[in-house]
N, C-alpha and C positions, 0 to 999 in steps of 0.2 A: 244542692246536688246530693243525691244518695250514692254513697260509695259502698261497695260490697264489704261485708264483715270479713276480716282476715281469717277468722276461725272457720268460716264456712266455704271460703273460696281461696284458692292458692294465689299467690302473687303472679304466677305465670298466666293463669287464666284471666285475671283482671287485666293484665297487659294485653292479652289477646282480644278481650272485649273492647277495650278502648282503641286498640289498633283497627279492629273491624269497623268501629264507629267512625274513626277518622277516614278510612278508605271510602266508606259509604258517603260521607258528607263531601269529601273531595270529588268523587265521581258525580254526585248530584250537582255540585257547583259547576261542573263542566257542561251541563245540559244546555244552557243557552248558547254557548260558543259552538259546541258540536252540532247543534240543530241549525245554527246560522250557516256554518260551513257546509253542511249536508244540503241545505236548501239551494246552494249554487248548482247542484247536480240533479236534484230530485224536486218535484213539485210538493207543496205542503200536504196535500191529501195523501199522496203516496208515502211520504215520510211518516206521517202520523199512523197510517195503517201498518207500515213496516215495523214501527216501534211496538205496536200491539201484538203483531204476529211473532216478532222476535222474542217478546217477553213471555208468551204463553208456554213454551216448553220449559223454561226455567221455573215458572210458577208451578207447573205440573210436577216437575221433578222435586221441587221443594215440598209440595204437599205429600208426595209419596215417601220421601225420605223422612219427614217428620211424623208420618203416619197419623195425620190429622183426620178426625172423623168428619163425615159429611155434615153440611149445615143441618140445623134442627128442622124437623119436618113441619113446624108451625108456619102457616102461610104468611103471617106478618113478618116473621124473621126472614123468610126466603125473599119476600118483596124488598125488604130493607137491604138485604145482601145484594140483590140484583141492581137496585138503585145506586148503592155504593160502588159496585163494580163498574157499572156503566158510566158513572160520572168520574170516578177516580182513574180508571184505566183507559177507557175509550174516549170519554169527553176531554180529559186533560191532554192526552196525546194529540188528538186532532186539533183542539183549540190552541194549544201551545205552538204547534207547527204553523197554523194559519197566522197567529199573532206574531210569531218571530219572523215570518216572511215579510211582514209589513212594518217592522221596526228594527232597531239596532240590537245587537246582542247585549249591550249594556242595559237597555230598557227592558229587555226580556228577563235579564237577571234580576232587576229590581222587582218586576212582577212576580218572579219565582220566589224571591226573598220575602216578599210581603204576603204570600199566600198563607203561611201559618198564622199570621196576624188576623187575616180575614176569616180563616177557618175558626180561630178562637172566638172572634166576635160573634160569628153566626152561632157557634155552640153555646156561648153565654146567653145570647138572645133566646135560643130555643129552650134552654134550661131556666131562663128568667133569673139569672144570677148576676152579681156584680163582680167585676174583675178584682183580683187581689193586687196589692201594691207592687209586688215583684213582676207581675204580668204587665202592669202599667209602665213600669220602668223600661222594660224591653220594647214596649210600644213607642215610647217617646224617644228611645235611643235610635231606633231604625230610621225615622225621617231625618234625624240629625246627620246620620252617616250619608243618607241619600243627598241631602242638600250640600254637603261638603263636596261631593263629586261634581255636582252641577256648578258650584261656584268656581271650582278649579278648571273648568272648561272640558271636563271629560264627557259631558253630555250635551252636545249642541242641539238647541231646540229644533233646528231645521231637519235633523235626522230622526225626529220622532216617528213620523209617518211618511210613506211615499205616496 
């Protein structure tokens, strides 16, 4: 893990960065539970679309506040940005809502927790690289945690799909 150099960053700002990271991960971990609860009131398509529409103003304000330049005018870069935006923001919101409606919050959480693993595997395959040992350790630790939950009865097989 890379920690900020104390000469370049004050201790107060390092605490703020780690605090913001903690809050972000905590809120991200609530995604399967809150999605499952919301699905009792709203259908999956409506919920997925609401997530997209609700996030757009925050993203726009963030772009304005950071004064980020527009994407590069290169057609290839714009196409890649459009594919990334469509799959990451639109596709994920809709598919996660559809999937969570058909399974338990626990299984949705497993899927969400494993998404970085599969993203890494796809990235390694595209770059034609082999994973490093630290990456492999994280890969093997995740299924072990998942199987512990199943063995203790937290994940009944009959609740997988409706």
